[in-house]
Each structure stands twice: as structure tokens, then as C-alpha cells.
Backbone bond lengths (Angstrom), bond angles and torsions (degrees), N, CA, C in turn:
res aa  C-N    CA-C-N  psi(-1)  N-CA   C-N-CA  omega(-1)  CA-C   N-CA-C  phi
1 M - - - 1.436 - - 1.521 107.83 -
2 T 1.315 116.84 126.67 1.461 120.09 177.96 1.520 110.01 -95.00
3 G 1.319 115.70 146.62 1.455 120.99 -177.26 1.514 112.85 77.14
4 A 1.324 116.64 28.74 1.467 121.48 -172.61 1.516 114.84 -81.12
5 S 1.325 117.61 3.72 1.466 118.64 -178.24 1.526 112.74 -81.51
6 S 1.341 117.63 -11.19 1.466 118.62 -178.71 1.527 111.08 -159.45
7 G 1.314 114.11 169.46 1.456 121.34 171.99 1.518 115.64 66.06
8 I 1.323 114.16 -150.32 1.457 121.51 -174.12 1.525 112.00 -65.39
9 V 1.328 117.08 -32.88 1.467 119.19 -179.90 1.525 110.24 -70.16
10 R 1.326 117.19 -38.26 1.469 120.57 175.50 1.526 109.78 -60.62
11 A 1.319 116.22 -49.37 1.465 120.84 -179.81 1.527 111.27 -60.60
12 T 1.326 116.73 -40.28 1.461 120.77 179.09 1.520 111.07 -66.44
13 A 1.327 117.27 -43.15 1.469 121.32 178.46 1.522 110.97 -60.97
14 L 1.318 116.51 -44.28 1.462 120.26 179.59 1.531 111.58 -65.22
15 E 1.318 116.92 -40.90 1.467 120.42 179.52 1.525 110.76 -67.19
16 C 1.317 117.28 -42.50 1.464 119.90 178.22 1.526 110.50 -61.73
17 A 1.326 117.10 -43.98 1.462 120.50 178.18 1.527 110.86 -63.62
18 R 1.330 116.07 -40.29 1.465 120.11 179.37 1.528 110.76 -60.31
19 R 1.326 115.72 -33.26 1.472 120.65 -179.45 1.529 112.79 -84.69
20 G 1.331 116.48 2.42 1.458 120.29 174.33 1.512 116.21 102.21
21 A 1.326 117.69 3.80 1.467 120.41 179.40 1.522 110.96 -75.33
22 R 1.315 116.16 151.05 1.459 121.93 170.12 1.515 105.78 -89.27
23 V 1.304 117.59 118.27 1.457 122.82 -171.04 1.524 110.55 -111.91
24 A 1.333 116.93 128.75 1.464 122.81 171.79 1.523 106.97 -102.27
25 I 1.331 116.66 122.71 1.460 121.13 -175.39 1.530 110.18 -122.11
26 A 1.321 115.20 149.06 1.459 121.60 178.68 1.521 108.91 -146.21
27 A 1.340 115.70 148.83 1.459 121.72 176.89 1.523 108.44 -166.64
28 R 1.314 116.28 168.38 1.467 119.98 178.84 1.521 112.15 -73.23
29 S 1.313 117.88 -32.72 1.463 121.70 -177.69 1.521 110.15 -92.29
30 S 1.323 116.14 105.24 1.469 119.35 -178.95 1.524 111.56 -68.25
31 V 1.327 117.56 -31.78 1.472 120.57 179.43 1.526 110.05 -64.32
32 Q 1.328 116.68 -49.64 1.465 120.25 179.34 1.523 111.06 -65.57
33 L 1.309 116.60 -35.55 1.462 120.61 179.98 1.523 111.32 -65.22
34 E 1.325 116.56 -41.03 1.461 120.95 176.85 1.533 110.24 -62.39
35 E 1.329 117.06 -36.03 1.468 120.76 177.75 1.528 110.48 -64.59
36 V 1.323 117.03 -41.82 1.466 121.09 178.79 1.532 109.54 -64.06
37 A 1.323 116.55 -44.71 1.464 120.39 179.73 1.524 110.81 -61.52
38 A 1.322 117.33 -42.86 1.465 120.87 178.53 1.521 110.72 -65.09
39 E 1.331 116.51 -43.16 1.465 120.07 179.98 1.523 111.02 -64.09
40 S 1.314 117.28 -41.27 1.461 118.97 -179.76 1.518 110.43 -67.76
41 G 1.304 117.79 -32.38 1.458 121.16 177.64 1.518 112.74 -68.02
42 R 1.322 117.45 -33.59 1.464 121.57 178.95 1.521 111.56 -73.38
43 E 1.326 116.82 -35.49 1.462 120.87 -172.18 1.518 113.91 -99.18
44 A 1.321 117.60 -7.81 1.455 118.75 -163.23 1.516 114.71 -114.31
45 A 1.302 112.79 157.34 1.454 120.62 169.97 1.527 109.36 -86.40
46 G 1.350 117.42 -25.61 1.458 122.42 179.26 1.511 110.68 -90.30
47 D 1.319 116.64 -164.59 1.449 120.14 176.34 1.523 110.15 -138.55
48 S 1.337 115.95 165.52 1.455 121.71 -178.59 1.506 109.81 -120.06
49 W 1.308 116.13 149.55 1.446 122.54 177.91 1.508 107.38 -130.52
50 C 1.312 116.43 126.09 1.462 119.83 177.16 1.523 108.69 -124.32
51 P 1.328 116.26 108.90 1.465 120.60 -178.64 1.525 111.32 -69.82
52 R 1.285 116.52 150.36 1.469 121.09 174.36 1.518 108.27 -76.86
53 T 1.334 116.15 128.12 1.462 119.63 179.12 1.499 110.29 -119.95
């Protein structure tokens, strides 16, 4: 999911992870993206992957 550091895409990524999906996320802000990945890891049955760009 691109643009996953905020807004509807962030919420969608977190919900998908919560439901057990493996989520690949990308955004311009690596700091915010790391926060989303950490949050999804705390709340989720799935996991998140954020590539370095």
C-alpha cells in the first residue's frame, strides 16, 4: 500500500494487518512509516513490511 503513513491508507493497512494480512507499506516519510509498522505489529495477527526507499 502506498501512502500508508497517514489517512485512509494508514487505517486500511492497520485494519488489514489486524485481520491477519501480511501488509507491504510504503510512503515518503520513513519515520511515520516505521510508526505504522510498529503499530500494526502490536495490534495485528499479521505482519508489515516497509521497504527502504
